[in-house]
VOGU-3710 file (C-alpha; in Angstrom, 3 decimals, decimal comma):
1> mhiyidppyn> 66,302/15,654/125,840  65,342/15,270/122,177  67,265/16,857/119,305  66,430/18,309/115,899  69,152/19,768/113,687  69,139/21,232/110,196  72,854/21,395/109,308  74,303/22,845/106,087  73,538/20,477/103,212  76,930/20,891/101,513
11> tgnegwvynd> 75,405/21,264/98,050  78,432/23,170/96,801  76,668/26,446/96,138  75,222/27,625/99,455  78,518/29,068/100,690  78,206/27,831/104,244  81,008/28,823/106,592  81,420/26,685/109,679  84,938/27,568/110,775  86,043/25,222/113,532
21> nvndphikkw> 89,429/26,856/114,178  88,528/26,755/117,855  90,659/28,324/120,554  89,601/26,417/123,634  92,346/23,889/124,474  89,886/21,320/125,844  87,929/21,340/122,579  91,154/21,108/120,578  92,246/18,101/122,605  88,789/16,528/122,304
31> lgevvgkqge> 88,693/17,081/118,533  92,068/15,441/118,212  90,845/12,371/120,077  87,422/12,095/118,367  88,187/13,160/114,788  91,888/12,486/114,514  94,343/14,105/112,140  91,653/15,068/109,651  90,388/17,469/112,304  93,449/19,683/111,900
41> dlsrhdkwlc> 91,714/21,730/109,201  87,974/21,987/109,821  87,477/25,286/107,981  87,567/23,756/104,479  84,286/23,436/102,613  84,993/19,837/101,593  85,375/18,709/105,213  81,632/18,571/105,851  81,878/15,177/107,495  84,672/16,364/109,771
51> mmyprlkmlq> 82,484/19,291/110,751  79,520/17,009/111,490  81,239/14,075/113,195  82,321/15,714/116,474  79,002/17,531/116,731  77,042/14,304/116,359  79,317/12,593/118,897  78,514/15,296/121,407  74,797/15,345/120,581  74,617/11,590/121,103
61> kllsptgaif> 75,882/12,104/124,648  73,311/14,841/125,290  70,307/12,731/124,275  68,219/11,395/127,130  67,993/7,577/127,382  64,501/7,723/125,840  65,398/10,493/123,384  65,719/10,618/119,618  67,565/12,817/117,133  66,077/14,079/113,853
71> vsiddnevsn> 68,504/15,381/111,197  67,343/17,197/108,059  69,474/16,561/104,990  69,159/16,276/101,208  70,428/13,744/98,674  73,978/15,173/98,576  75,046/13,867/101,979  72,282/11,515/103,155  74,257/8,349/102,432  77,348/9,662/104,231
81> lrlmmdnifg> 75,204/10,892/107,099  73,618/7,463/107,506  77,018/5,753/107,628  78,315/8,300/110,123  75,261/7,991/112,379  75,381/4,198/112,167  78,914/4,487/113,520  78,036/6,929/116,307  74,559/5,798/117,371  74,658/2,191/116,180
91> qncfvgdviw> 72,798/0,550/113,305  70,297/-0,935/115,744  69,310/2,592/116,846  68,215/3,612/113,350  64,496/4,442/113,387  63,706/5,654/109,889  64,498/7,863/106,922  61,543/10,215/106,616  60,870/11,639/103,162  59,524/15,183/103,420
101> eksysprnds> 57,738/16,618/100,383  59,308/20,065/100,558  58,078/21,507/97,261  55,145/21,343/94,877  56,495/23,421/91,975  59,971/22,435/90,700  61,587/24,911/88,352  60,919/24,266/84,682  64,604/24,748/83,837  65,751/22,083/86,306
111> kgipavtdhi> 68,001/19,423/84,811  67,702/15,711/85,394  65,004/14,715/87,881  64,078/17,748/90,016  64,224/17,126/93,754  60,959/17,886/95,540  61,827/15,978/98,716  64,344/16,096/101,539  65,287/13,521/104,177  64,876/13,576/107,943
121> vvygkqpdwq> 67,087/10,827/109,361  65,942/9,555/112,754  67,967/7,649/115,380  67,114/6,779/118,974  69,552/6,915/121,886  68,591/3,306/122,605  67,467/0,547/120,204  63,734/0,131/119,524  62,827/3,787/120,132  59,092/4,187/119,526
131> parlersdem> 57,417/7,414/118,352  54,105/8,522/119,788  51,009/8,135/117,627  49,324/11,006/115,845  45,719/12,032/116,183  43,347/10,013/114,043  41,933/11,700/110,943  38,232/12,136/110,189  38,716/9,878/107,168  40,001/7,059/109,379
141> dskyknpdnd> 37,157/7,470/111,867  34,541/7,589/109,107  34,947/3,817/108,631  33,408/3,232/112,056  29,605/2,924/112,214  26,978/1,820/114,742  24,250/-0,153/112,898  23,136/-2,033/116,055  22,969/0,962/118,429  25,936/-0,295/120,458
151> falwmssdaf> 27,679/1,793/123,152  30,338/3,024/120,666  31,142/3,234/116,966  32,704/0,073/115,561  34,141/-1,408/112,390  33,746/-4,941/111,063  36,952/-6,955/111,441  38,200/-10,471/110,802  37,118/-13,044/113,395  40,355/-14,989/112,888
161> aadakthqgm> 44,100/-14,522/113,279  46,988/-16,183/111,467  49,318/-19,020/112,586  46,974/-21,883/113,463  49,820/-24,395/113,681  51,203/-22,849/116,889  47,732/-22,043/118,310  45,987/-25,387/117,872  44,009/-24,944/121,093  42,232/-22,027/119,400
171> vyaiqhpftg> 41,193/-24,055/116,338  37,745/-25,623/116,782  34,169/-25,396/115,510  31,502/-22,911/116,587  27,914/-23,755/115,687  26,016/-21,003/113,882  22,975/-19,947/116,012  20,821/-19,165/112,953  21,765/-21,913/110,470  23,231/-24,616/112,716
181> eliypynnah> 26,296/-24,927/110,466  29,744/-25,548/111,954  32,093/-22,589/111,510  35,839/-23,296/111,483  38,608/-20,749/110,990  39,883/-20,648/107,445  43,069/-22,625/106,719  46,140/-21,587/108,725  44,014/-19,340/111,000  42,568/-19,563/114,518
191> wryqqqdmld> 39,886/-17,774/116,553  40,964/-14,377/117,875  40,258/-15,104/121,550  40,793/-17,995/123,936  38,030/-20,616/123,949  36,493/-19,566/127,283  36,243/-15,980/126,040  34,633/-17,168/122,806  32,159/-19,281/124,784  31,204/-16,223/126,864
201> vmngwceyel> 30,667/-14,165/123,697  28,514/-16,825/122,005  26,372/-17,144/125,134  25,361/-13,580/124,383  23,329/-14,946/121,442  21,845/-18,058/123,060  22,955/-20,938/125,275  26,171/-22,778/124,281  28,295/-25,556/125,726  31,622/-27,279/125,032
211> relddagrra> 31,283/-30,644/123,316  33,505/-33,311/121,755  32,947/-33,612/117,963  35,654/-36,102/116,976  36,740/-33,633/114,265  40,525/-34,106/114,420  40,708/-34,430/110,634  39,013/-31,081/110,009  41,120/-29,299/112,634  44,301/-30,850/111,199
221> evcgvpieev> 43,318/-29,479/107,783  42,908/-25,968/109,214  46,205/-26,185/111,119  48,065/-27,569/108,100  49,455/-30,568/109,989  49,041/-34,346/109,681  46,134/-35,704/111,706  48,505/-37,513/114,075  50,103/-34,151/114,998  46,899/-32,211/115,709
231> regvlaimlk> 46,217/-31,349/119,337  43,906/-33,771/121,128  40,984/-32,924/123,400  39,978/-29,620/121,779  36,211/-29,264/122,192  33,747/-27,421/119,961  31,406/-24,598/121,026  27,954/-26,053/120,289  24,335/-25,027/120,743  22,994/-26,321/124,057
241> edlsisqaka> 19,340/-26,374/122,948  17,512/-27,378/119,768  18,303/-25,281/116,707  14,767/-23,837/116,530  14,957/-22,601/120,141  18,449/-21,204/119,595  17,341/-19,464/116,387  14,453/-17,774/118,174  16,664/-16,528/121,006  19,366/-15,316/118,616
251> qviynrgqwp> 16,771/-13,487/116,485  15,553/-11,599/119,556  19,123/-10,417/120,184  19,578/-9,469/116,531  16,334/-7,454/116,452  17,134/-5,781/119,779  20,561/-4,549/118,630  23,746/-4,173/120,686  24,968/-7,483/119,289  27,754/-9,429/121,007
261> rfyftsggkg> 31,391/-8,755/120,046  31,265/-11,525/117,399  28,231/-11,072/115,164  26,687/-12,563/112,011  26,277/-10,744/108,699  23,392/-10,723/106,187  20,640/-10,340/108,735  22,166/-13,046/110,920  22,336/-15,666/108,179  25,829/-14,853/106,896
271> girrktyltn> 29,350/-15,434/108,137  30,855/-14,461/111,470  32,706/-11,167/111,982  34,242/-9,274/114,903  33,569/-5,740/116,124  36,537/-3,396/116,588  35,453/-0,413/118,661  36,741/3,053/117,898  37,282/3,623/121,624  39,848/0,792/121,652
281> vegrlattlw> 41,785/1,936/118,605  45,057/3,811/119,078  46,118/6,917/117,170  47,570/7,094/113,695  51,064/5,746/113,039  53,643/8,172/111,697  55,041/6,815/108,436  58,222/7,702/106,533  56,318/9,825/103,986  55,350/13,334/105,151
291> arenvghtds> 53,239/15,130/102,563  53,422/18,890/102,206  49,712/19,366/102,859  50,200/17,827/106,324  53,480/19,371/107,499  54,090/22,366/105,245  56,678/23,089/102,557  59,497/25,522/101,782  57,144/28,111/100,301  54,985/28,169/103,439
301> akkelkaife> 58,170/28,455/105,534  59,251/31,570/103,632  55,795/33,116/103,915  55,882/32,457/107,640  59,262/34,172/107,991  58,193/37,032/105,722  55,202/37,791/107,941  57,353/37,846/111,083  60,065/40,110/109,609  57,779/42,724/108,028
311> gkipfdtpkp> 57,915/41,544/104,451  61,563/40,450/104,428  62,977/36,909/104,251  66,272/37,199/106,157  67,130/33,482/105,988  67,508/31,521/102,752  66,488/28,019/103,787  63,912/28,109/106,597  61,827/25,104/107,580  58,089/25,452/108,230
321> stlierilqi> 57,169/25,418/111,910  54,503/22,821/111,083  57,265/20,382/110,093  58,942/20,725/113,479  55,553/20,472/115,188  55,127/17,027/113,616  58,476/15,991/115,107  57,435/17,337/118,506  54,130/15,453/118,287  55,759/12,063/117,806
331> atddysvvld> 58,977/12,520/119,809  58,203/14,620/122,886  55,877/14,850/125,863  54,601/17,887/127,747  57,815/18,290/129,759  60,452/17,553/127,112  63,492/19,691/126,355  64,303/20,087/122,648  67,816/20,997/121,508  68,612/22,531/118,105
341> sfagsattah> 72,328/23,153/117,665  71,948/24,534/114,108  69,250/26,984/115,137  69,185/29,041/111,933  65,944/31,025/111,778  64,688/29,563/115,118  61,909/27,444/113,620  62,327/24,913/116,433  61,676/27,538/119,119  58,662/28,814/117,150
351> avlkmnkdnp> 57,189/25,302/117,010  57,738/24,718/120,741  56,098/28,014/121,690  53,138/27,319/119,412  52,636/23,851/120,864  52,740/25,298/124,389  50,196/27,934/123,366  47,819/25,435/121,748  48,034/22,949/124,618  47,859/24,468/128,135
361> asqrkfvlie> 49,331/21,265/129,609  52,468/21,569/127,480  55,556/22,926/129,246  58,113/22,053/126,587  61,401/23,934/126,609  63,979/24,612/123,909  67,728/25,165/123,747  69,071/26,821/120,584  72,718/27,110/119,553  73,880/29,225/116,622
371> lmdyaetita> 77,466/30,318/115,876  76,795/32,512/112,831  76,665/36,312/113,080  72,882/36,373/112,633  72,285/34,658/116,000  71,112/37,937/117,556  69,432/39,622/114,589  67,559/36,636/113,134  67,589/33,624/115,491  66,935/35,410/118,778
381> ervrrvaqgy> 64,860/38,131/117,157  62,389/35,662/115,706  61,906/34,048/119,113  61,270/37,478/120,646  58,714/38,380/118,014  56,717/35,161/118,011  56,698/35,146/121,822  55,784/38,807/122,363  53,911/39,591/119,157  55,041/41,657/116,175
391> sfkgkkeeei> 53,887/44,345/113,811  51,920/42,914/110,942  49,690/44,469/108,341  48,028/42,143/105,914  45,956/39,007/105,736  46,487/35,516/107,033  44,692/32,485/105,622  43,748/29,436/107,673  42,103/26,149/106,747  38,818/25,758/108,584
401> yckkltpkni> 37,758/22,622/106,716  39,730/20,030/104,774  38,656/16,603/103,552  40,804/14,401/101,322  38,997/13,362/98,137  39,438/9,608/98,144  37,397/7,470/95,710  35,082/6,592/98,591  34,663/10,219/99,667  33,848/11,384/96,147
411> lkakellkea> 30,756/9,193/96,262  29,660/11,252/99,283  30,111/14,622/97,541  26,795/16,066/98,753  27,552/15,087/102,343  31,027/16,621/102,178  29,697/19,863/100,707  27,165/20,066/103,513  29,966/19,618/106,068  31,976/22,352/104,329
421> fdaievhkdk> 29,079/24,830/104,402  28,384/23,913/108,032  32,010/24,790/108,828  31,525/28,168/107,149  28,497/28,828/109,323  30,303/27,844/112,526  33,341/30,051/111,814  31,697/33,041/110,138  32,220/35,334/113,146  35,911/34,453/113,523
431> yekigkpkid> 37,100/35,580/110,081  36,707/38,708/107,996  36,275/36,574/104,901  35,548/32,900/104,249  35,848/31,530/100,749  33,517/29,030/99,158  34,480/25,339/99,242  37,186/24,585/96,675  39,327/21,673/95,559  43,036/22,078/96,273
441> dnclkvigtk> 45,794/19,449/96,681  43,179/16,740/96,048  41,207/17,962/99,052  37,934/19,802/99,532  38,886/22,912/101,504  37,384/25,994/103,053  39,779/28,885/103,700  39,163/31,635/106,228  40,983/34,978/106,030  41,878/37,206/108,971
451> iydgqmpglg> 42,891/40,821/108,377  45,554/42,322/110,613  46,383/46,002/110,783  48,818/46,582/113,585  49,930/43,816/115,924  50,053/40,044/115,549  49,469/38,592/119,027  52,379/36,675/120,553  52,457/33,025/121,547  53,754/33,765/125,030
461> gafdyyelgl> 56,753/32,229/126,702  60,223/33,621/127,383  63,885/32,797/126,800  67,389/33,876/127,804  70,058/34,855/125,292  73,761/34,327/125,964  76,962/34,770/123,989  80,014/32,633/124,713  82,908/34,578/126,149  86,659/34,005/126,043
471> plfdengfln> 87,969/30,568/127,107  88,780/30,528/130,819  92,051/28,602/130,394  94,882/28,772/127,881  96,487/25,824/126,080  98,739/25,080/129,074  95,880/24,992/131,546  96,615/28,407/133,058  93,994/31,055/133,637  93,391/33,268/130,629
481> eevetkkire> 94,419/36,706/131,859  92,218/38,321/129,205  89,096/37,110/131,000  87,767/39,737/133,411  88,189/38,892/137,081  84,430/39,128/137,715  83,789/36,199/135,317  86,525/34,101/136,930  85,086/34,764/140,410  81,632/33,656/139,198
491> yifysetrsp> 83,120/30,496/137,704  85,038/29,573/140,868  82,041/30,028/143,160  79,723/28,050/140,876  82,262/25,228/140,424  82,457/24,905/144,214  78,813/25,340/145,206  76,757/24,874/142,015  75,100/28,133/143,007  75,361/31,479/141,195
501> lveneqykat> 77,567/34,122/142,753  75,654/37,201/143,884  78,235/39,938/144,371  77,930/41,563/147,811  78,932/45,230/147,982  80,962/44,706/151,167  82,979/41,906/149,480  83,833/43,747/146,246  87,021/45,269/147,625  88,125/41,957/149,159
511> yllgeynrtd> 88,982/38,470/147,955  85,878/36,967/149,602  83,497/35,428/147,083  80,714/34,473/149,454  79,444/31,911/151,950  77,808/28,548/151,293  76,870/25,929/153,904  78,807/27,836/156,651  81,986/27,846/154,533  83,597/31,075/153,247
521> yyfyyepkle> 85,210/30,995/149,800  88,214/33,231/148,986  89,801/33,825/145,603  93,162/35,459/146,215  93,958/36,453/142,647  95,565/39,379/140,859  95,989/39,472/137,048  99,638/39,430/135,958  100,812/38,856/139,569  101,563/35,764/141,630
531> ttfgpdsldi> 99,691/35,626/144,946  101,086/33,925/148,046  98,874/32,796/150,908  100,925/32,839/154,100  101,285/34,546/157,485  101,697/37,962/155,823  98,469/37,570/153,814  96,306/35,846/156,412  94,403/39,093/156,789  92,581/38,435/153,492
541> ivrkadsyiv> 90,226/36,357/155,669  87,955/39,174/156,747  85,376/37,389/158,885  84,924/34,335/161,089  83,340/31,180/159,616  83,245/27,457/160,440  85,647/26,660/157,601  87,375/28,298/154,658  88,417/27,461/151,107  91,197/29,695/149,774
551> yadiclfske> 92,472/29,878/146,205  95,937/31,366/145,569  99,048/30,733/143,478  101,294/29,661/146,358  100,693/28,512/149,941  103,317/28,873/152,718  101,318/27,067/155,393  101,834/23,390/156,110  98,954/20,913/155,912  98,881/20,707/159,695
561> eltkmniifk> 98,631/24,482/160,037  95,826/24,655/157,455  93,910/21,896/159,233  94,259/23,679/162,550  92,748/26,842/161,005  89,988/24,858/159,197  91,339/26,045/155,828  91,445/24,069/152,584  93,967/25,523/150,138  93,496/25,197/146,369
571> kiprdihrf> 96,157/26,156/143,878  95,507/28,484/140,929  95,001/27,252/138,235  95,460/23,534/138,915  92,498/23,071/141,223  90,255/25,263/139,080  91,043/23,303/135,963  89,228/20,226/137,229  85,736/21,645/136,722
//
């Protein structure tokens, strides 16, 4: 399980009410042990940390061993949150403090330095938690070319790697096949691959062999060590035939194309470089800076909510679903469960459903918890609407082309414009209106507009909605007589069998709960009365089974008598309490 929460920020003016005057005795006891005396009054606004601490303790236990928790927060409490999470999760489980650019238009009357960013603090359940990589951007891939008609796009990379001193066996000369010069790694560097691998690569140009050069002084210089400390017996990779023959063979390879992995620049006469193939490159790393154009902002979040709720914004501080999608991309797989215990406007559920819709392989699930009175009317209602579809009349804009205008890209303005107009042509039948290419957020964009007049299609998926009932036990561990008997019967049967109780019509007038694995379960219970299981009440057992489990307040049978009848007696409420 992975977790995202967006708790109250405790800014002093949002009026959040998280009243933790709980009634369940187990929770009261647990709060006393985890929080201590400061937990006696959790309803005060200035006890934000006391409100958060027990929740984070519990969430830490719920995380899967490979899970991570993401917590949205602003500058008011981020330092306290970090200290608290260091204490609960451990400093070595800290992953990062992501800065989210939440706004692009601070109010002109703001005092001091207006805040346009929030934090998302990330901790793993275990140290060294690693996020998944993101998809590579077109801009990143544009650096890869194929000038020699190779099997894949590639980019020119350094032929050497650092730390020659500890890799002295990889410091040696390679003879240039076109010029005959000896090529050594630059100082403090070594060849990227082991010598046998390098020999195999160079044989792709012409014939090479290993040869002693007596070049200890030059190799010592590269390694940065005295000559007496340089490794002995390191051979050079040298041309096997005369230079003129080697040149001719290498030129044939150069003219043919599909050069070996290590190639020579400037028509073959320059220095040595290495090919890095696009097919071998992993995705894009997620950094600690999330720009609004990539993950959305507060304004887009409100527009999203406004569309779902027919022009109204019923929640003051929603997050954009695209922000949560980014978290899902780097933290979850297709079968992950995502928990949000400050569900708010149900953005997390929206993001999960959208990801499942966009990717048929995705079977992600969500668990939302919300204790405020809008849980039914906002939280659950949003999930219903985005899953099933909702009434919507208006237009919706979507980016169909976007290219960041870097200094390098600006030089290719004509090419980018052609790509933009090509995108318009490809998508012209999917949108009622497509605007001309424009510059926005330092990007060249094309925006398509869809017009809706009736129903916005749903994302699919389903969910169950539950409300917590009364606590089953009172402070002394006795059954809460206010709880209806039906709920207690369900609890008893599930605690025994881990199976749901399906009420049988013929059992409703009896104390029989049901049968499981050839055992009958009886709950001899009457509210406000004490029940006694003895010879006079043996007739509560209404049918023959292999064995029986009977719950009652008092038992008059001895252990030997119970064993003889294959009955296990359990006392109310003591033996219920243990679940």
